[in-house]
All heavy atoms as a GROMACS GRO file, in nm:
protein
  573
    1MET      N    1  -1.886  -0.315   0.931
    1MET     CA    2  -1.857  -0.195   0.884
    1MET      C    3  -1.881  -0.090   0.982
    1MET      O    4  -1.803   0.010   1.010
    1MET     CB    5  -1.919  -0.159   0.751
    1MET     CG    6  -1.887  -0.026   0.684
    1MET     SD    7  -1.716  -0.045   0.627
    1MET     CE    8  -1.709   0.098   0.526
    2ALA      N    9  -1.995  -0.097   1.051
    2ALA     CA   10  -2.040  -0.010   1.156
    2ALA      C   11  -1.941  -0.005   1.266
    2ALA      O   12  -1.913   0.097   1.334
    2ALA     CB   13  -2.182  -0.031   1.198
    3GLU      N   14  -1.889  -0.124   1.301
    3GLU     CA   15  -1.781  -0.133   1.411
    3GLU      C   16  -1.659  -0.051   1.372
    3GLU      O   17  -1.603   0.008   1.458
    3GLU     CB   18  -1.749  -0.280   1.438
    3GLU     CG   19  -1.860  -0.354   1.503
    3GLU     CD   20  -1.832  -0.489   1.533
    3GLU    OE1   21  -1.701  -0.523   1.526
    3GLU    OE2   22  -1.908  -0.577   1.549
    4LYS      N   23  -1.618  -0.062   1.239
    4LYS     CA   24  -1.501   0.012   1.204
    4LYS      C   25  -1.525   0.154   1.210
    4LYS      O   26  -1.435   0.237   1.242
    4LYS     CB   27  -1.461  -0.033   1.052
    4LYS     CG   28  -1.397  -0.168   1.048
    4LYS     CD   29  -1.354  -0.194   0.917
    4LYS     CE   30  -1.294  -0.334   0.902
    4LYS     NZ   31  -1.242  -0.364   0.771
    5ILE      N   32  -1.641   0.208   1.171
    5ILE     CA   33  -1.668   0.349   1.176
    5ILE      C   34  -1.682   0.384   1.326
    5ILE      O   35  -1.622   0.500   1.359
    5ILE     CB   36  -1.811   0.373   1.114
    5ILE    CG1   37  -1.792   0.358   0.961
    5ILE    CG2   38  -1.855   0.519   1.145
    5ILE    CD1   39  -1.931   0.369   0.879
    6SER      N   40  -1.727   0.315   1.408
    6SER     CA   41  -1.729   0.338   1.541
    6SER      C   42  -1.589   0.350   1.608
    6SER      O   43  -1.557   0.442   1.684
    6SER     CB   44  -1.812   0.238   1.630
    6SER     OG   45  -1.810   0.260   1.769
    7THR      N   46  -1.502   0.252   1.579
    7THR     CA   47  -1.368   0.259   1.613
    7THR      C   48  -1.298   0.381   1.564
    7THR      O   49  -1.213   0.443   1.629
    7THR     CB   50  -1.302   0.122   1.563
    7THR    OG1   51  -1.358   0.013   1.619
    7THR    CG2   52  -1.153   0.127   1.616
    8LEU      N   53  -1.327   0.406   1.432
    8LEU     CA   54  -1.253   0.529   1.374
    8LEU      C   55  -1.294   0.647   1.450
    8LEU      O   56  -1.224   0.737   1.477
    8LEU     CB   57  -1.291   0.535   1.227
    8LEU     CG   58  -1.231   0.651   1.155
    8LEU    CD1   59  -1.074   0.655   1.160
    8LEU    CD2   60  -1.273   0.644   1.007
    9GLN      N   61  -1.439   0.662   1.475
    9GLN     CA   62  -1.480   0.780   1.543
    9GLN      C   63  -1.416   0.785   1.691
    9GLN      O   64  -1.378   0.897   1.733
    9GLN     CB   65  -1.627   0.775   1.549
    9GLN     CG   66  -1.692   0.905   1.613
    9GLN     CD   67  -1.663   1.031   1.534
    9GLN    OE1   68  -1.673   1.032   1.410
    9GLN    NE2   69  -1.600   1.130   1.598
   10GLN      N   70  -1.398   0.685   1.756
   10GLN     CA   71  -1.339   0.680   1.880
   10GLN      C   72  -1.194   0.735   1.871
   10GLN      O   73  -1.150   0.806   1.956
   10GLN     CB   74  -1.334   0.544   1.943
   10GLN     CG   75  -1.473   0.491   1.994
   10GLN     CD   76  -1.464   0.346   2.038
   10GLN    OE1   77  -1.366   0.281   2.031
   10GLN    NE2   78  -1.588   0.303   2.091
   11ALA      N   79  -1.121   0.684   1.759
   11ALA     CA   80  -0.985   0.718   1.756
   11ALA      C   81  -0.979   0.877   1.724
   11ALA      O   82  -0.893   0.946   1.777
   11ALA     CB   83  -0.918   0.646   1.629
   12LEU      N   84  -1.070   0.927   1.640
   12LEU     CA   85  -1.073   1.071   1.612
   12LEU      C   86  -1.109   1.150   1.730
   12LEU      O   87  -1.041   1.249   1.754
   12LEU     CB   88  -1.185   1.097   1.498
   12LEU     CG   89  -1.140   1.050   1.356
   12LEU    CD1   90  -1.266   1.062   1.264
   12LEU    CD2   91  -1.025   1.125   1.303
   13ASP      N   92  -1.190   1.100   1.821
   13ASP     CA   93  -1.222   1.158   1.942
   13ASP      C   94  -1.104   1.180   2.032
   13ASP      O   95  -1.072   1.283   2.091
   13ASP     CB   96  -1.342   1.100   2.019
   13ASP     CG   97  -1.476   1.110   1.942
   13ASP    OD1   98  -1.478   1.204   1.850
   13ASP    OD2   99  -1.569   1.033   1.971
   14ILE      N  100  -1.027   1.069   2.031
   14ILE     CA  101  -0.896   1.071   2.120
   14ILE      C  102  -0.804   1.171   2.066
   14ILE      O  103  -0.745   1.248   2.141
   14ILE     CB  104  -0.845   0.931   2.131
   14ILE    CG1  105  -0.940   0.839   2.202
   14ILE    CG2  106  -0.716   0.927   2.200
   14ILE    CD1  107  -0.911   0.693   2.204
   15VAL      N  108  -0.788   1.174   1.931
   15VAL     CA  109  -0.685   1.265   1.872
   15VAL      C  110  -0.732   1.399   1.889
   15VAL      O  111  -0.648   1.486   1.925
   15VAL     CB  112  -0.680   1.227   1.715
   15VAL    CG1  113  -0.593   1.330   1.650
   15VAL    CG2  114  -0.619   1.089   1.697
   16GLU      N  115  -0.849   1.429   1.880
   16GLU     CA  116  -0.901   1.564   1.900
   16GLU      C  117  -0.874   1.616   2.042
   16GLU      O  118  -0.865   1.734   2.069
   16GLU     CB  119  -1.049   1.575   1.867
   16GLU     CG  120  -1.066   1.572   1.711
   16GLU     CD  121  -1.217   1.571   1.673
   16GLU    OE1  122  -1.302   1.576   1.766
   16GLU    OE2  123  -1.247   1.572   1.560
   17ALA      N  124  -0.874   1.524   2.139
   17ALA     CA  125  -0.845   1.563   2.280
   17ALA      C  126  -0.703   1.591   2.307
   17ALA      O  127  -0.659   1.659   2.406
   17ALA     CB  128  -0.894   1.445   2.369
   18LEU      N  129  -0.615   1.554   2.208
   18LEU     CA  130  -0.469   1.584   2.224
   18LEU      C  131  -0.440   1.734   2.192
   18LEU      O  132  -0.522   1.789   2.115
   18LEU     CB  133  -0.386   1.501   2.124
   18LEU     CG  134  -0.393   1.353   2.144
   18LEU    CD1  135  -0.321   1.274   2.018
   18LEU    CD2  136  -0.336   1.303   2.275
   19ASP      N  137  -0.333   1.789   2.242
   19ASP     CA  138  -0.304   1.920   2.209
   19ASP      C  139  -0.245   1.920   2.065
   19ASP      O  140  -0.208   1.826   2.015
   19ASP     CB  141  -0.211   1.995   2.314
   19ASP     CG  142  -0.074   1.926   2.322
   19ASP    OD1  143   0.004   1.908   2.212
   19ASP    OD2  144  -0.029   1.892   2.434
   20PRO      N  145  -0.239   2.037   2.000
   20PRO     CA  146  -0.207   2.045   1.867
   20PRO      C  147  -0.062   1.984   1.840
   20PRO      O  148  -0.036   1.917   1.739
   20PRO     CB  149  -0.205   2.194   1.831
   20PRO     CG  150  -0.307   2.246   1.922
   20PRO     CD  151  -0.295   2.175   2.049
   21GLU      N  152   0.035   2.009   1.926
   21GLU     CA  153   0.167   1.959   1.909
   21GLU      C  154   0.168   1.800   1.905
   21GLU      O  155   0.222   1.736   1.819
   21GLU     CB  156   0.267   2.014   2.023
   21GLU     CG  157   0.405   1.963   1.995
   21GLU     CD  158   0.499   2.012   2.095
   21GLU    OE1  159   0.475   2.123   2.161
   21GLU    OE2  160   0.603   1.951   2.125
   22GLU      N  161   0.088   1.744   2.004
   22GLU     CA  162   0.071   1.598   2.003
   22GLU      C  163   0.010   1.532   1.884
   22GLU      O  164   0.041   1.440   1.829
   22GLU     CB  165   0.009   1.545   2.129
   22GLU     CG  166   0.075   1.583   2.260
   22GLU     CD  167  -0.008   1.548   2.392
   22GLU    OE1  168  -0.127   1.585   2.385
   22GLU    OE2  169   0.055   1.499   2.477
   23GLN      N  170  -0.090   1.615   1.832
   23GLN     CA  171  -0.158   1.573   1.706
   23GLN      C  172  -0.058   1.574   1.586
   23GLN      O  173  -0.054   1.485   1.511
   23GLN     CB  174  -0.273   1.672   1.683
   23GLN     CG  175  -0.396   1.655   1.763
   23GLN     CD  176  -0.506   1.743   1.735
   23GLN    OE1  177  -0.512   1.800   1.622
   23GLN    NE2  178  -0.598   1.762   1.817
   24ALA      N  179   0.028   1.681   1.580
   24ALA     CA  180   0.127   1.690   1.470
   24ALA      C  181   0.232   1.577   1.480
   24ALA      O  182   0.263   1.518   1.373
   24ALA     CB  183   0.205   1.819   1.490
   25ILE      N  184   0.263   1.536   1.602
   25ILE     CA  185   0.359   1.417   1.630
   25ILE      C  186   0.287   1.294   1.577
   25ILE      O  187   0.351   1.212   1.509
   25ILE     CB  188   0.405   1.419   1.772
   25ILE    CG1  189   0.495   1.538   1.806
   25ILE    CG2  190   0.479   1.280   1.800
   25ILE    CD1  191   0.518   1.547   1.955
   26LEU      N  192   0.160   1.279   1.612
   26LEU     CA  193   0.091   1.153   1.576
   26LEU      C  194   0.076   1.151   1.425
   26LEU      O  195   0.097   1.043   1.365
   26LEU     CB  196  -0.055   1.162   1.647
   26LEU     CG  197  -0.141   1.041   1.612
   26LEU    CD1  198  -0.074   0.910   1.651
   26LEU    CD2  199  -0.280   1.062   1.672
   27VAL      N  200   0.040   1.256   1.363
   27VAL     CA  201   0.040   1.256   1.209
   27VAL      C  202   0.170   1.216   1.152
   27VAL      O  203   0.183   1.138   1.058
   27VAL     CB  204  -0.005   1.402   1.160
   27VAL    CG1  205   0.003   1.415   1.011
   27VAL    CG2  206  -0.148   1.427   1.198
   28ASP      N  207   0.277   1.272   1.202
   28ASP     CA  208   0.416   1.240   1.154
   28ASP      C  209   0.445   1.088   1.168
   28ASP      O  210   0.490   1.022   1.077
   28ASP     CB  211   0.527   1.322   1.225
   28ASP     CG  212   0.656   1.298   1.172
   28ASP    OD1  213   0.669   1.313   1.046
   28ASP    OD2  214   0.754   1.275   1.249
   29ILE      N  215   0.408   1.034   1.286
   29ILE     CA  216   0.429   0.893   1.315
   29ILE      C  217   0.349   0.797   1.218
   29ILE      O  218   0.395   0.709   1.156
   29ILE     CB  219   0.391   0.856   1.450
   29ILE    CG1  220   0.496   0.911   1.550
   29ILE    CG2  221   0.391   0.704   1.474
   29ILE    CD1  222   0.452   0.913   1.695
   30ILE      N  223   0.216   0.838   1.195
   30ILE     CA  224   0.138   0.762   1.121
   30ILE      C  225   0.184   0.771   0.968
   30ILE      O  226   0.188   0.673   0.896
   30ILE     CB  227  -0.012   0.820   1.123
   30ILE    CG1  228  -0.067   0.765   1.253
   30ILE    CG2  229  -0.103   0.760   1.014
   30ILE    CD1  230  -0.208   0.843   1.294
   31SER      N  231   0.217   0.894   0.928
   31SER     CA  232   0.278   0.910   0.787
   31SER      C  233   0.394   0.821   0.770
   31SER      O  234   0.410   0.756   0.663
   31SER     CB  235   0.311   1.054   0.766
   31SER     OG  236   0.381   1.069   0.642
   32LYS      N  237   0.494   0.810   0.863
   32LYS     CA  238   0.614   0.733   0.850
   32LYS      C  239   0.576   0.586   0.840
   32LYS      O  240   0.630   0.509   0.772
   32LYS     CB  241   0.712   0.768   0.960
   32LYS     CG  242   0.773   0.897   0.941
   32LYS     CD  243   0.872   0.937   1.058
   32LYS     CE  244   0.931   1.071   1.027
   32LYS     NZ  245   1.023   1.113   1.140
   33ARG      N  246   0.482   0.545   0.929
   33ARG     CA  247   0.436   0.402   0.922
   33ARG      C  248   0.374   0.367   0.800
   33ARG      O  249   0.392   0.253   0.744
   33ARG     CB  250   0.344   0.380   1.048
   33ARG     CG  251   0.420   0.384   1.185
   33ARG     CD  252   0.327   0.336   1.294
   33ARG     NE  253   0.410   0.338   1.422
   33ARG     CZ  254   0.348   0.306   1.538
   33ARG    NH1  255   0.223   0.266   1.548
   33ARG    NH2  256   0.422   0.310   1.635
   34LEU      N  257   0.293   0.452   0.741
   34LEU     CA  258   0.233   0.421   0.612
   34LEU      C  259   0.336   0.420   0.507
   34LEU      O  260   0.325   0.323   0.421
   34LEU     CB  261   0.117   0.531   0.587
   34LEU     CG  262  -0.004   0.527   0.657
   34LEU    CD1  263  -0.090   0.656   0.628
   34LEU    CD2  264  -0.082   0.399   0.621
   35SER      N  265   0.427   0.492   0.512
   35SER     CA  266   0.541   0.498   0.406
   35SER      C  267   0.622   0.366   0.419
   35SER      O  268   0.648   0.294   0.309
   35SER     CB  269   0.638   0.609   0.433
   35SER     OG  270   0.569   0.734   0.392
   36GLN      N  271   0.644   0.315   0.541
   36GLN     CA  272   0.709   0.193   0.557
   36GLN      C  273   0.625   0.068   0.512
   36GLN      O  274   0.678  -0.021   0.454
   36GLN     CB  275   0.753   0.167   0.717
   36GLN     CG  276   0.829   0.050   0.731
   36GLN     CD  277   0.964   0.055   0.654
   36GLN    OE1  278   1.028   0.158   0.665
   36GLN    NE2  279   1.004  -0.062   0.597
   37GLN      N  280   0.492   0.080   0.534
   37GLN     CA  281   0.412  -0.027   0.492
   37GLN      C  282   0.414  -0.038   0.336
   37GLN      O  283   0.418  -0.141   0.282
   37GLN     CB  284   0.270  -0.010   0.542
   37GLN     CG  285   0.252  -0.041   0.683
   37GLN     CD  286   0.105  -0.011   0.738
   37GLN    OE1  287   0.017   0.042   0.660
   37GLN    NE2  288   0.083  -0.036   0.851
   38ARG      N  289   0.408   0.085   0.275
   38ARG     CA  290   0.409   0.089   0.128
   38ARG      C  291   0.541   0.028   0.070
   38ARG      O  292   0.549  -0.041  -0.029
   38ARG     CB  293   0.396   0.236   0.073
   38ARG     CG  294   0.253   0.282   0.084
   38ARG     CD  295   0.228   0.408   0.024
   38ARG     NE  296   0.121   0.484   0.089
   38ARG     CZ  297   0.128   0.593   0.167
   38ARG    NH1  298   0.241   0.646   0.186
   38ARG    NH2  299   0.020   0.647   0.214
   39ARG      N  300   0.650   0.071   0.144
   39ARG     CA  301   0.787   0.014   0.105
   39ARG      C  302   0.790  -0.137   0.119
   39ARG      O  303   0.841  -0.209   0.027
   39ARG     CB  304   0.898   0.079   0.186
   39ARG     CG  305   0.939   0.216   0.130
   39ARG     CD  306   1.062   0.261   0.204
   39ARG     NE  307   1.049   0.283   0.348
   39ARG     CZ  308   1.012   0.396   0.398
   39ARG    NH1  309   0.975   0.499   0.329
   39ARG    NH2  310   0.999   0.416   0.532
   40ASN      N  311   0.735  -0.184   0.225
   40ASN     CA  312   0.732  -0.333   0.249
   40ASN      C  313   0.646  -0.404   0.143
   40ASN      O  314   0.684  -0.514   0.088
   40ASN     CB  315   0.675  -0.364   0.389
   40ASN     CG  316   0.769  -0.327   0.497
   40ASN    OD1  317   0.894  -0.304   0.484
   40ASN    ND2  318   0.717  -0.310   0.617
   41GLU      N  319   0.526  -0.350   0.105
   41GLU     CA  320   0.441  -0.407  -0.002
   41GLU      C  321   0.523  -0.405  -0.139
   41GLU      O  322   0.512  -0.503  -0.209
   41GLU     CB  323   0.310  -0.337  -0.007
   41GLU     CG  324   0.222  -0.363   0.112
   41GLU     CD  325   0.095  -0.280   0.106
   41GLU    OE1  326   0.059  -0.227   0.000
   41GLU    OE2  327   0.030  -0.265   0.213
   42LEU      N  328   0.584  -0.294  -0.161
   42LEU     CA  329   0.658  -0.287  -0.294
   42LEU      C  330   0.773  -0.387  -0.289
   42LEU      O  331   0.797  -0.455  -0.404
   42LEU     CB  332   0.714  -0.142  -0.305
   42LEU     CG  333   0.790  -0.111  -0.430
   42LEU    CD1  334   0.710  -0.153  -0.557
   42LEU    CD2  335   0.846   0.031  -0.439
   43LEU      N  336   0.843  -0.408  -0.180
   43LEU     CA  337   0.949  -0.495  -0.177
   43LEU      C  338   0.895  -0.645  -0.188
   43LEU      O  339   0.957  -0.726  -0.281
   43LEU     CB  340   1.012  -0.498  -0.035
   43LEU     CG  341   1.139  -0.590  -0.011
   43LEU    CD1  342   1.249  -0.575  -0.111
   43LEU    CD2  343   1.188  -0.578   0.122
   44LYS      N  344   0.774  -0.679  -0.143
   44LYS     CA  345   0.719  -0.806  -0.160
   44LYS      C  346   0.688  -0.823  -0.324
   44LYS      O  347   0.706  -0.928  -0.373
   44LYS     CB  348   0.584  -0.824  -0.089
   44LYS     CG  349   0.607  -0.846   0.053
   44LYS     CD  350   0.475  -0.861   0.129
   44LYS     CE  351   0.496  -0.860   0.274
   44LYS     NZ  352   0.366  -0.857   0.350
   45GLU      N  353   0.640  -0.726  -0.380
   45GLU     CA  354   0.596  -0.718  -0.520
   45GLU      C  355   0.722  -0.742  -0.609
   45GLU      O  356   0.723  -0.826  -0.704
   45GLU     CB  357   0.520  -0.605  -0.566
   45GLU     CG  358   0.378  -0.596  -0.502
   45GLU     CD  359   0.309  -0.468  -0.541
   45GLU    OE1  360   0.358  -0.387  -0.632
   45GLU    OE2  361   0.201  -0.448  -0.478
   46VAL      N  362   0.824  -0.674  -0.576
   46VAL     CA  363   0.952  -0.679  -0.653
   46VAL      C  364   1.013  -0.816  -0.629
   46VAL      O  365   1.065  -0.884  -0.724
   46VAL     CB  366   1.054  -0.573  -0.608
   46VAL    CG1  367   1.201  -0.598  -0.655
   46VAL    CG2  368   1.012  -0.440  -0.651
   47THR      N  369   1.013  -0.877  -0.512
   47THR     CA  370   1.061  -1.015  -0.488
   47THR      C  371   0.989  -1.113  -0.571
   47THR      O  372   1.041  -1.200  -0.632
   47THR     CB  373   1.055  -1.044  -0.334
   47THR    OG1  374   1.133  -0.941  -0.266
   47THR    CG2  375   1.098  -1.182  -0.301
   48GLN      N  376   0.854  -1.098  -0.564
   48GLN     CA  377   0.766  -1.189  -0.646
   48GLN      C  378   0.798  -1.176  -0.796
   48GLN      O  379   0.798  -1.276  -0.870
   48GLN     CB  380   0.612  -1.160  -0.626
   48GLN     CG  381   0.516  -1.263  -0.691
   48GLN     CD  382   0.540  -1.403  -0.646
   48GLN    OE1  383   0.546  -1.431  -0.528
   48GLN    NE2  384   0.559  -1.490  -0.743
   49ALA      N  385   0.815  -1.056  -0.838
   49ALA     CA  386   0.841  -1.039  -0.988
   49ALA      C  387   0.970  -1.095  -1.024
   49ALA      O  388   0.989  -1.172  -1.133
   49ALA     CB  389   0.842  -0.886  -1.022
   50ARG      N  390   1.073  -1.088  -0.932
   50ARG     CA  391   1.207  -1.144  -0.957
   50ARG      C  392   1.195  -1.304  -0.965
   50ARG      O  393   1.257  -1.350  -1.056
   50ARG     CB  394   1.304  -1.098  -0.854
   50ARG     CG  395   1.354  -0.964  -0.873
   50ARG     CD  396   1.447  -0.911  -0.775
   50ARG     NE  397   1.503  -0.782  -0.801
   50ARG     CZ  398   1.568  -0.711  -0.712
   50ARG    NH1  399   1.591  -0.757  -0.592
   50ARG    NH2  400   1.608  -0.594  -0.745
   51GLN      N  401   1.114  -1.354  -0.871
   51GLN     CA  402   1.100  -1.492  -0.869
   51GLN      C  403   1.030  -1.547  -0.996
   51GLN      O  404   1.063  -1.647  -1.060
   51GLN     CB  405   1.012  -1.547  -0.743
   51GLN     CG  406   1.099  -1.528  -0.615
   51GLN     CD  407   1.010  -1.561  -0.499
   51GLN    OE1  408   0.889  -1.582  -0.515
   51GLN    NE2  409   1.061  -1.575  -0.376
   52ASP      N  410   0.929  -1.476  -1.034
   52ASP     CA  411   0.850  -1.503  -1.163
   52ASP      C  412   0.948  -1.498  -1.281
   52ASP      O  413   0.944  -1.587  -1.374
   52ASP     CB  414   0.736  -1.416  -1.179
   52ASP     CG  415   0.626  -1.435  -1.090
   52ASP    OD1  416   0.624  -1.539  -1.025
   52ASP    OD2  417   0.535  -1.346  -1.068
   53TYR      N  418   1.035  -1.399  -1.287
   53TYR     CA  419   1.130  -1.385  -1.399
   53TYR      C  420   1.228  -1.513  -1.392
   53TYR      O  421   1.257  -1.562  -1.497
   53TYR     CB  422   1.203  -1.256  -1.382
   53TYR     CG  423   1.301  -1.226  -1.484
   53TYR    CD1  424   1.258  -1.194  -1.620
   53TYR    CD2  425   1.442  -1.246  -1.479
   53TYR    CE1  426   1.349  -1.182  -1.722
   53TYR    CE2  427   1.528  -1.233  -1.579
   53TYR     CZ  428   1.489  -1.193  -1.698
   53TYR     OH  429   1.578  -1.171  -1.805
   54GLN      N  430   1.278  -1.530  -1.268
   54GLN     CA  431   1.375  -1.652  -1.271
   54GLN      C  432   1.319  -1.776  -1.300
   54GLN      O  433   1.382  -1.860  -1.354
   54GLN     CB  434   1.438  -1.649  -1.130
   54GLN     CG  435   1.530  -1.536  -1.100
   54GLN     CD  436   1.581  -1.534  -0.946
   54GLN    OE1  437   1.526  -1.598  -0.867
   54GLN    NE2  438   1.673  -1.455  -0.911
   55GLN      N  439   1.186  -1.792  -1.273
   55GLN     CA  440   1.117  -1.922  -1.308
   55GLN      C  441   1.054  -1.914  -1.446
   55GLN      O  442   0.978  -2.008  -1.484
   55GLN     CB  443   1.009  -1.950  -1.200
   55GLN     CG  444   1.067  -1.966  -1.064
   55GLN     CD  445   0.960  -1.973  -0.952
   55GLN    OE1  446   0.842  -1.952  -0.978
   55GLN    NE2  447   0.999  -1.999  -0.829
   56SER      N  448   1.081  -1.819  -1.520
   56SER     CA  449   1.031  -1.802  -1.663
   56SER      C  450   0.880  -1.798  -1.661
   56SER      O  451   0.816  -1.842  -1.752
   56SER     CB  452   1.087  -1.916  -1.751
   56SER     OG  453   1.227  -1.909  -1.760
   57ASN      N  454   0.824  -1.730  -1.566
   57ASN     CA  455   0.678  -1.712  -1.559
   57ASN      C  456   0.644  -1.571  -1.608
   57ASN      O  457   0.531  -1.522  -1.562
   57ASN     CB  458   0.623  -1.724  -1.411
   57ASN     CG  459   0.642  -1.867  -1.352
   57ASN    OD1  460   0.642  -1.966  -1.433
   57ASN    ND2  461   0.650  -1.875  -1.230
   58VAL      N  462   0.713  -1.525  -1.699
   58VAL     CA  463   0.687  -1.398  -1.759
   58VAL      C  464   0.690  -1.411  -1.918
   58VAL      O  465   0.753  -1.502  -1.966
   58VAL     CB  466   0.794  -1.280  -1.714
   58VAL    CG1  467   0.777  -1.265  -1.560
   58VAL    CG2  468   0.918  -1.319  -1.757
   59LYS      N  469   0.621  -1.324  -1.976
   59LYS     CA  470   0.627  -1.318  -2.118
   59LYS      C  471   0.691  -1.193  -2.175
   59LYS      O  472   0.688  -1.090  -2.102
   59LYS     CB  473   0.484  -1.321  -2.184
   59LYS     CG  474   0.416  -1.450  -2.145
   59LYS     CD  475   0.274  -1.458  -2.208
   59LYS     CE  476   0.202  -1.597  -2.181
   59LYS     NZ  477   0.071  -1.599  -2.250
   60ARG      N  478   0.753  -1.202  -2.278
   60ARG     CA  479   0.817  -1.085  -2.344
   60ARG      C  480   0.760  -1.061  -2.474
   60ARG      O  481   0.711  -1.156  -2.537
   60ARG     CB  482   0.969  -1.110  -2.355
   60ARG     CG  483   1.047  -1.121  -2.231
   60ARG     CD  484   1.201  -1.138  -2.266
   60ARG     NE  485   1.265  -1.157  -2.142
   60ARG     CZ  486   1.392  -1.133  -2.133
   60ARG    NH1  487   1.465  -1.083  -2.233
   60ARG    NH2  488   1.457  -1.156  -2.015
   61GLY      N  489   0.767  -0.937  -2.516
   61GLY     CA  490   0.712  -0.912  -2.651
   61GLY      C  491   0.691  -0.758  -2.668
   61GLY      O  492   0.721  -0.679  -2.575
   62SER      N  493   0.632  -0.718  -2.785
   62SER     CA  494   0.621  -0.590  -2.819
   62SER      C  495   0.468  -0.543  -2.769
   62SER      O  496   0.392  -0.618  -2.730
   62SER     CB  497   0.629  -0.562  -2.956
   62SER     OG  498   0.528  -0.633  -3.027
   63VAL      N  499   0.444  -0.415  -2.783
   63VAL     CA  500   0.321  -0.370  -2.762
   63VAL      C  501   0.217  -0.441  -2.848
   63VAL      O  502   0.109  -0.482  -2.810
   63VAL     CB  503   0.295  -0.218  -2.772
   63VAL    CG1  504   0.162  -0.171  -2.760
   63VAL    CG2  505   0.396  -0.154  -2.664
   64ALA      N  506   0.258  -0.464  -2.978
   64ALA     CA  507   0.168  -0.536  -3.073
   64ALA      C  508   0.129  -0.667  -3.019
   64ALA      O  509   0.020  -0.726  -3.035
   64ALA     CB  510   0.232  -0.532  -3.214
   65ASP      N  511   0.232  -0.737  -2.970
   65ASP     CA  512   0.218  -0.869  -2.919
   65ASP      C  513   0.114  -0.873  -2.801
   65ASP      O  514   0.030  -0.958  -2.781
   65ASP     CB  515   0.346  -0.930  -2.864
   65ASP     CG  516   0.456  -0.956  -2.977
   65ASP    OD1  517   0.404  -0.967  -3.102
   65ASP    OD2  518   0.576  -0.953  -2.953
   66LEU      N  519   0.138  -0.773  -2.719
   66LEU     CA  520   0.038  -0.758  -2.598
   66LEU      C  521  -0.102  -0.740  -2.647
   66LEU      O  522  -0.203  -0.798  -2.596
   66LEU     CB  523   0.088  -0.646  -2.515
   66LEU     CG  524  -0.006  -0.614  -2.394
   66LEU    CD1  525  -0.030  -0.724  -2.292
   66LEU    CD2  526   0.043  -0.484  -2.318
   67MET      N  527  -0.119  -0.652  -2.744
   67MET     CA  528  -0.244  -0.616  -2.795
   67MET      C  529  -0.316  -0.743  -2.858
   67MET      O  530  -0.430  -0.768  -2.845
   67MET     CB  531  -0.248  -0.498  -2.889
   67MET     CG  532  -0.196  -0.374  -2.830
   67MET     SD  533  -0.292  -0.319  -2.680
   67MET     CE  534  -0.435  -0.285  -2.749
   68ALA      N  535  -0.230  -0.819  -2.926
   68ALA     CA  536  -0.287  -0.942  -2.994
   68ALA      C  537  -0.326  -1.039  -2.888
   68ALA      O  538  -0.428  -1.110  -2.906
   68ALA     CB  539  -0.171  -1.000  -3.086
   69GLU      N  540  -0.249  -1.057  -2.783
   69GLU     CA  541  -0.281  -1.132  -2.673
   69GLU      C  542  -0.405  -1.098  -2.610
   69GLU      O  543  -0.487  -1.182  -2.566
   69GLU     CB  544  -0.170  -1.142  -2.572
   69GLU     CG  545  -0.185  -1.244  -2.461
   69GLU     CD  546  -0.167  -1.381  -2.496
   69GLU    OE1  547  -0.104  -1.418  -2.610
   69GLU    OE2  548  -0.222  -1.475  -2.425
   70LEU      N  549  -0.426  -0.970  -2.586
   70LEU     CA  550  -0.548  -0.922  -2.522
   70LEU      C  551  -0.677  -0.938  -2.609
   70LEU      O  552  -0.789  -0.955  -2.558
   70LEU     CB  553  -0.533  -0.777  -2.498
   70LEU     CG  554  -0.436  -0.738  -2.382
   70LEU    CD1  555  -0.424  -0.581  -2.369
   70LEU    CD2  556  -0.479  -0.800  -2.250
   71ASP      N  557  -0.657  -0.945  -2.748
   71ASP     CA  558  -0.772  -0.967  -2.833
   71ASP      C  559  -0.819  -1.113  -2.840
   71ASP      O  560  -0.922  -1.140  -2.890
   71ASP     CB  561  -0.735  -0.917  -2.976
   71ASP     CG  562  -0.730  -0.769  -2.988
   71ASP    OD1  563  -0.798  -0.705  -2.905
   71ASP    OD2  564  -0.657  -0.724  -3.085
   72LYS      N  565  -0.746  -1.203  -2.787
   72LYS     CA  566  -0.780  -1.345  -2.789
   72LYS      C  567  -0.894  -1.369  -2.708
   72LYS      O  568  -0.919  -1.321  -2.609
   72LYS     CB  569  -0.660  -1.429  -2.736
   72LYS     CG  570  -0.544  -1.436  -2.852
   72LYS     CD  571  -0.444  -1.532  -2.801
   72LYS     CE  572  -0.330  -1.524  -2.900
   72LYS     NZ  573  -0.216  -1.614  -2.861
   0.00000   0.00000   0.00000
C-alpha cells in the first residue's frame, strides 16, 4: 500500500509540474479513459447476464418470491 501511495504522490508531483492547460488535457484524457473502462465492464456484465439467461441460470418471480427466498 505504501508503494501505491508513493507512486500516486509521484504522479501528482509530475502533474503539478505541468502548466494548467496540460493539466486540463490530462484530466480530460483520464476522464475519457475511465468512462471507457466503465463501458467495457458494463458490456462484460451484460454479456454474462445474457449468457446466464440463455443457459437458464436465472430465476423469475415476484418481489414476494424474492423475499421468501431470502428468508430461507
